C-alpha positions as CSV (number, residue, x, y, z in Angstrom):
1,M,-33.1,31.4,78.3
2,A,-34.8,32.2,81.6
3,L,-37.9,30.4,82.6
4,P,-41.1,32.3,81.8
5,K,-42.9,33.8,84.8
6,V,-46.7,33.1,84.9
7,V,-49.6,34.6,86.7
8,F,-52.9,32.8,86.4
9,V,-56.0,35.1,86.0
10,L,-59.2,33.4,87.0
11,G,-62.9,34.4,87.3
12,G,-66.2,33.6,85.7
13,P,-67.0,34.6,82.1
14,G,-67.5,38.4,82.1
15,A,-65.8,39.0,85.5
16,G,-63.4,41.4,83.8
17,K,-60.3,39.2,83.4
18,G,-59.5,40.5,79.9
19,T,-60.1,44.1,80.9
20,Q,-57.9,43.9,84.0
21,C,-55.2,42.0,82.0
22,Q,-55.1,44.9,79.5
23,L,-54.4,47.3,82.4
24,I,-51.7,45.1,83.8
25,V,-50.0,44.7,80.4
26,K,-49.9,48.5,80.1
27,K,-48.5,49.2,83.5
28,Y,-46.2,46.2,84.1
29,G,-45.3,44.9,80.7
30,Y,-46.7,41.4,81.0
31,V,-47.9,39.5,77.9
32,H,-51.6,38.6,78.1
33,L,-52.4,35.1,76.9
34,S,-56.1,34.3,76.9
35,A,-56.6,30.5,77.0
36,G,-60.0,31.0,75.3
37,D,-58.6,33.2,72.5
38,L,-55.9,30.7,71.8
39,L,-58.4,27.9,71.6
40,R,-60.7,29.9,69.4
41,D,-57.8,30.8,67.1
42,E,-56.8,27.2,66.9
43,C,-60.3,26.3,65.7
44,K,-59.9,28.8,62.8
45,K,-56.8,27.1,61.4
46,P,-57.7,24.8,58.5
47,D,-54.9,22.4,59.2
48,S,-55.6,22.1,63.0
49,N,-55.8,18.5,64.3
50,D,-57.7,19.8,67.4
51,G,-60.0,22.5,66.0
52,A,-63.1,20.4,65.7
53,L,-62.8,18.9,69.2
54,I,-62.1,22.4,70.7
55,N,-65.1,23.8,68.9
56,K,-67.3,21.1,70.2
57,H,-66.2,21.8,73.8
58,I,-66.7,25.5,73.4
59,R,-70.2,25.1,72.0
60,E,-71.2,22.7,74.8
61,G,-69.6,24.8,77.5
62,T,-67.3,21.9,78.6
63,I,-63.6,21.9,79.3
64,V,-61.1,21.3,76.5
65,P,-58.5,18.5,77.3
66,V,-55.7,20.0,79.4
67,E,-53.0,18.6,77.1
68,I,-54.3,20.8,74.2
69,T,-54.6,23.9,76.3
70,C,-51.2,23.5,77.8
71,R,-49.6,22.9,74.4
72,L,-51.2,26.1,73.0
73,L,-50.1,28.1,76.0
74,E,-46.6,26.8,75.9
75,N,-46.3,27.5,72.2
76,A,-47.6,31.1,72.7
77,M,-45.1,31.7,75.5
78,R,-42.2,30.4,73.3
79,E,-43.3,32.4,70.3
80,N,-43.5,35.6,72.4
81,M,-40.1,35.0,74.0
82,A,-38.5,34.2,70.7
83,A,-39.9,37.4,69.1
84,N,-38.8,39.6,71.9
85,S,-35.9,38.7,74.2
86,S,-37.1,41.1,76.9
87,V,-40.4,39.2,77.3
88,D,-40.5,36.7,80.2
89,S,-43.8,37.5,82.1
90,F,-47.2,36.2,81.2
91,L,-50.8,36.6,82.4
92,I,-52.7,33.4,81.6
93,D,-56.3,34.3,81.5
94,G,-59.0,31.7,82.0
95,F,-56.7,28.7,82.9
96,P,-56.7,26.5,84.9
97,R,-60.4,25.9,85.2
98,N,-60.4,22.9,87.5
99,K,-58.1,20.6,89.5
100,N,-57.5,18.4,86.5
101,N,-56.3,21.5,84.6
102,L,-54.0,22.4,87.4
103,D,-52.6,18.9,87.7
104,G,-52.1,18.7,84.0
105,W,-50.3,22.1,84.0
106,N,-48.0,21.0,86.8
107,E,-47.2,17.8,85.0
108,Q,-46.7,19.4,81.5
109,M,-45.3,22.8,82.5
110,G,-43.9,22.4,86.1
111,G,-40.3,22.6,85.1
112,K,-40.8,24.9,82.1
113,C,-42.0,28.0,83.9
114,K,-42.3,29.7,87.3
115,L,-45.8,30.2,88.6
116,L,-45.8,33.4,90.6
117,F,-49.4,33.7,91.9
118,T,-53.1,33.6,90.9
119,L,-55.5,36.6,90.6
120,F,-59.1,35.7,91.1
121,F,-61.9,38.2,90.0
122,D,-65.2,37.6,91.8
123,C,-68.3,39.0,90.1
124,S,-72.0,38.1,90.5
125,E,-73.5,35.7,88.0
126,D,-76.1,38.2,86.9
127,T,-73.4,40.8,86.1
128,C,-71.2,38.3,84.3
129,I,-74.0,37.1,82.2
130,Q,-75.2,40.6,81.3
131,R,-71.6,41.6,80.3
132,C,-71.2,38.6,78.1
133,L,-74.6,39.0,76.4
134,S,-73.7,42.7,75.8
135,R,-70.4,41.6,74.4
136,G,-72.2,39.1,72.1
137,E,-74.6,41.7,70.9
138,A,-71.7,44.1,70.2
139,G,-70.3,41.4,67.8
140,S,-67.8,39.5,69.8
141,G,-68.1,36.6,67.3
142,R,-67.9,34.2,70.2
143,T,-70.2,31.1,69.8
144,D,-70.5,30.9,73.6
145,D,-71.8,34.4,74.3
146,N,-75.4,33.2,74.6
147,L,-77.6,32.6,77.6
148,E,-77.6,28.8,77.5
149,S,-73.8,28.4,77.2
150,L,-73.2,31.2,79.8
151,K,-75.3,29.5,82.4
152,K,-73.4,26.3,82.0
153,R,-70.0,28.0,81.8
154,Y,-70.7,30.2,84.9
155,S,-71.9,27.5,87.2
156,R,-69.2,25.0,86.2
157,K,-66.3,27.4,86.3
158,Y,-67.2,29.2,89.5
159,R,-67.6,26.0,91.4
160,R,-64.3,24.6,90.0
161,Y,-62.4,27.9,90.6
162,L,-63.5,27.9,94.2
163,M,-62.2,24.3,94.6
164,L,-58.8,25.5,93.4
165,S,-58.4,28.3,96.0
């Protein structure tokens, strides 16, 4: 089996990562894996060993341990490739969030996939926050679509993303 090809998609919350990923999926056939969605889905599993810890990090706007996120991403890539033999290209949305995440990815996944490049979407803090608040009001169901969490998430992520570039 060929190594999966990966594109990291980064930007602040509400910068348009998910929207742009949907367009890339339609045009180029990539599979979109949202790190945040995978983490939120893991929290919903009654038998999850990591759900409570993930949920705590999401509520507090802090970063989930890299080992957990990498494991969920690796499992999702494997499942997609097993379900469809023509699938080999993935957009990973919202990961890595900092140097520790990148180092953890390289350590855990370095020989298991081929990183092609990183897309970074830059958007003003005000625009990002308004988009997320609107998303929350529309019923996103996300516990972190509130002003307090967004301010923490935006400032931490943006600074850390810039350190990665």
